C-alpha positions as CSV (number, residue, x, y, z in Angstrom):
1,M,-0.3,-0.7,-0.4
2,H,1.3,3.6,-1.0
3,K,0.4,5.7,1.3
4,N,1.5,8.8,-1.8
5,E,-1.4,6.8,-4.5
6,T,-4.4,6.6,-1.1
7,T,-3.6,10.4,-0.5
8,E,-3.9,10.7,-4.3
9,L,-7.1,8.7,-4.1
10,L,-8.4,10.4,-1.7
11,K,-8.0,14.4,-2.8
12,E,-10.2,13.3,-5.9
13,C,-12.9,11.7,-4.4
14,N,-12.6,14.4,-2.2
15,S,-12.5,16.8,-4.9
16,G,-15.6,15.0,-7.0
17,I,-17.3,14.7,-4.1
18,R,-17.6,18.5,-3.1
19,M,-18.0,19.1,-7.3
20,G,-21.4,17.1,-7.3
21,I,-22.5,19.0,-3.6
22,D,-21.6,22.3,-5.5
23,S,-23.5,21.5,-8.3
24,I,-26.6,20.1,-7.1
25,D,-27.5,23.3,-5.1
26,D,-26.5,25.3,-8.5
27,V,-29.9,23.5,-9.3
28,L,-31.6,22.7,-6.6
29,P,-33.3,26.6,-6.8
30,S,-34.9,25.6,-10.5
31,V,-36.2,22.1,-9.5
32,H,-40.1,22.4,-9.7
33,S,-40.9,18.2,-9.3
34,D,-40.9,17.6,-5.4
35,R,-39.4,14.0,-6.2
36,L,-36.5,15.7,-8.0
37,R,-36.0,17.8,-5.6
38,H,-36.5,14.4,-3.3
39,V,-33.5,12.5,-5.4
40,L,-31.0,15.1,-5.6
41,E,-31.7,16.0,-2.0
42,E,-31.2,12.7,-1.2
43,C,-28.2,12.1,-2.8
44,R,-26.1,15.2,-1.4
45,T,-26.9,14.0,1.9
46,T,-25.1,11.2,0.8
47,H,-21.9,13.1,-0.8
48,Q,-21.5,15.0,2.6
49,R,-21.9,11.7,5.1
50,L,-18.4,10.4,1.9
51,G,-16.8,13.8,2.4
52,T,-16.9,13.5,6.4
53,E,-15.8,9.7,5.6
54,T,-13.3,10.8,2.7
55,H,-12.0,13.9,5.3
56,K,-11.4,11.0,8.4
57,L,-9.1,9.0,6.0
58,M,-7.6,11.8,4.7
59,S,-6.5,13.0,8.2
60,Q,-5.1,9.5,9.7
61,Y,-3.1,9.6,5.8
62,G,-2.1,13.4,6.4
63,A,-3.7,14.4,3.5
64,E,-5.3,18.5,3.6
65,A,-8.5,19.0,1.6
66,E,-8.3,20.8,-1.6
67,D,-10.8,22.6,-3.3
68,P,-11.9,21.7,-6.5
69,S,-10.1,23.5,-9.9
70,L,-10.6,27.0,-10.3
71,V,-11.6,25.8,-13.9
72,A,-13.1,23.4,-13.7
73,K,-15.7,24.8,-11.0
74,G,-15.9,27.6,-13.2
75,M,-16.4,25.6,-16.4
76,S,-19.3,24.1,-14.0
77,W,-21.3,27.5,-13.3
78,L,-21.2,29.1,-16.7
79,K,-22.3,25.5,-18.0
80,T,-25.0,25.5,-15.5
81,N,-25.6,29.3,-15.9
82,I,-26.4,29.1,-19.5
83,K,-28.5,25.6,-20.3
84,M,-30.3,27.6,-17.0
85,L,-31.0,30.8,-18.6
86,A,-31.7,28.7,-22.5
87,E,-34.9,26.6,-21.1
88,P,-35.5,26.7,-16.9
89,S,-37.2,22.6,-17.0
90,D,-36.3,19.9,-14.3
91,S,-35.4,18.4,-17.2
92,T,-32.5,20.9,-18.2
93,V,-31.1,20.4,-14.6
94,A,-31.4,16.2,-14.9
95,D,-29.7,16.5,-18.3
96,L,-26.7,18.3,-16.6
97,I,-26.3,16.9,-13.2
98,T,-26.1,13.6,-15.7
99,D,-23.8,14.8,-17.6
100,G,-21.8,15.8,-14.1
101,C,-22.3,12.0,-12.6
102,N,-21.1,10.6,-16.1
103,M,-17.6,13.0,-15.8
104,G,-17.2,11.5,-12.3
105,V,-18.1,8.1,-12.7
106,K,-15.2,8.8,-15.6
107,S,-12.7,10.1,-13.5
108,L,-13.3,8.7,-10.0
109,N,-12.7,5.2,-12.4
110,G,-10.2,6.3,-13.9
111,Y,-7.8,7.0,-10.6
112,V,-9.4,4.0,-8.8
113,N,-7.1,2.5,-11.7
114,K,-4.6,4.6,-11.6
115,Y,-3.5,4.7,-7.4
116,T,-4.1,1.2,-7.5
117,G,-1.5,1.2,-4.6
118,A,-3.9,2.9,-3.1
119,D,-5.3,1.5,0.7
120,P,-8.4,-0.8,0.6
121,E,-10.6,1.7,2.6
122,A,-9.4,4.2,-0.2
123,V,-10.9,2.5,-2.6
124,R,-14.1,1.2,-1.4
125,L,-14.8,4.9,-1.0
126,A,-13.9,6.2,-4.3
127,K,-16.7,3.1,-5.7
128,Q,-19.4,4.3,-3.2
129,V,-18.9,7.8,-4.4
130,I,-19.4,5.8,-7.4
131,R,-22.4,4.4,-6.9
132,S,-24.0,7.0,-5.2
133,E,-23.2,9.2,-8.5
134,E,-24.1,5.7,-10.4
135,K,-27.3,5.7,-8.4
136,L,-28.5,9.3,-9.0
137,C,-28.2,9.6,-13.3
138,A,-30.6,6.2,-12.8
139,D,-32.9,8.1,-10.3
140,I,-33.2,11.1,-11.8
141,R,-33.7,9.1,-15.6
142,E,-37.5,10.1,-15.5
143,F,-36.7,13.6,-16.1
144,L,-34.3,13.9,-19.6
């Protein structure tokens, strides 16, 4: 088990979790459906719990949490606001969140595959984040 691989994987988990929570917070004010709102809030709660677990594990490894890339945050914010201005609907929200989830699943799977020497607990945590994102995609398909 390599400490550096573990800390890098945990940093990526943390960044992805934070991007997910921020994205949900960005779109929630525009949601019309109570069901969609519930699904998004449930996912946000799951991500917050996973974020807490990530921070605990990072602390054990002496790693510091880092903010997601300003470029990534800016691009996400811009895309969200432009799309929501053009078409403020639950379908647009579902489309934006699905795109974000797919990006998160793709990147976290890549990091799990890259950091093969990471602590099994960090890998388990990354896979939980992946499953949470996949579940959210499945739960909001009806709104696409």
